[in-house]
C-alpha positions, -999 to +999 in steps of 0.1 A: +000-001+001+014+032-011+002+067+003+012+096-007-005+139+000+010+170-005-017+192+018-031+184+045-059+206+063-078+198+095-070+167+101-068+160+138-062+128+162-038+095+149-033+085+121-049+052+107-055+037+075-090+027+068-105+003+038-088-023+036-104-050+018-108-081+040-116-080+078-088-099+103-091-125+128-109-114+156-092-124+183-078-105+212-044-115+219-038-108+176-026-078+169-004-083+135+020-055+131+027-045+093+059-030+078+058+010+072+080+034+057+078+068+058+091+100+046+085+128+056+067+121+083+070+142+120+076+112+141+064+117+177+091+127+201+119+100+211+108+076+189+128+070+157+107+042+136+067+036+127+046+004+126+014-002+118-013-022+139-039-035+124-066-030+143-098-058+146-123-033+129-104-029+098-076-001+099-045-002+103-034+026+135+001+040+129+023+048+161+060+054+166+080+032+186+120+043+203+142+029+227+124+026+260+093+044+245+063+026+244+045+027+211+025+064+207+003+078+180+017+096+150-005+130+154-024+137+117-026+172+122+014+178+123+014+159+088+014+185+064+028+163+033+047+127+036+044+095+025+034+059+035+049+028+026+028-002+044+038-041+034+021-065+057+002-098+058-026-108+087-050-133+095-080-131+077-119-139+094-130-167+089 
């Protein structure tokens, strides 16, 4: 999945990607992570990478991570422009 934007006006809250074509397997113990490549993205404080978690509602939630830092939501309102490249797999609902 490749996403690119050149303007952001009014977006607030955590960065999320919705519209996955197939719902993921619904089990509280199963939280798949996907690889995220990011360009021109402002990371949360002390974070050095961005990871994506596929939620049970089929939304990828982007979080910053780093040494000794709990996964921290990436704020949409600080992202005027950017590119995300997301790759991964997840178990689908039966």
